N, C-alpha and C positions, 0 to 999 in steps of 0.2 A: 505494499501499500504506499510507504515512503521512502522515497532516496533521497541523498545529497546531494547537496544543500537542502534544508528546509525553510524558506520562509513564512513568518506566518502574516495574513495582512489580518486586517478589520475593514467590511463593507455595511453595506443598507443591505436589507433583505430584495430591495430591487439591485442594488449592484452586483447582488449574487448571484440571482436569476442570470441575467444578462451573461455574468461570466460562465455558468452552465452555459445556455444560448452558445454561445462562441465556441465553448471546448467539445460539445457537440457538432456546431458545423465544421468547426478543424480538425475533428477527427483524432485529436490529441485523447492520452490517455490521461483519466481523472480516477475519481473514487468519489462518493456523493457519500455526506450525511447530511440527513433528517431527524426531523422534531422524533418522528417511530422509533428509529433505533437504540433509541437513548430507554425506551418501553422493552426492548428485547434483552435476551440474556445471551443470543448463541447467535453464527454465523448465517443458521437455516431459518431463524428467525427474521435476522435483520434484513436478507433477500426477499424473504417472502413479507417484508414489512413493504418496500420497495417496490416492488410487484403489483402490493395491493393499490397502488393509486398511479394516478396518472402524472407522467411526466410534467404536464402544464399545472399539475397543482402537488407538485412533493414542496412538502413542507421543509423547503434547506437550511442547516444549520451552519455547513461547512461544505468546503471543495477542495478534494488537491488535487493539484495538475501536474504534469512531469511532460515535459518536451524542451524543445531547444529554447533558448533565455526569450528570444526578439517574440513566439510567437506566444510563450507564456504570460509574456508585459503584452501583450496585446487582451489576452484572453481577461486579464486582472484588472484593465482597464477601470481606474473609477475607484478602485479599493488603494488604503493606506497600510504601510507596514503596521504594524501592531505593534504599540510600546507601551 
C-alpha cells in the first residue's frame, strides 16, 4: 500500500474527490481510505465496504497515490502538505 517517500497532505473533501477522479483518469496506482473502512476489522470487510458504495458516493477519508512526481503533483493539486 505504501512506498517511500511518503508525503502527507491535507485537503477538503472536494479536493480529495478531485484527486481521486484525476488518479482514476490518469491510470496511476492508488489506494483509497473511506469512512466505512474504519468500521471493519479486516481486509475482506474493507473491500466489501468499498464495493458496496458507488464511486461517486464514496466518503473518502484519504488517498495514497504512487507514480512519477510530476503526475502525483498534478493529481494532488489543491492539497497542501500536512504540518
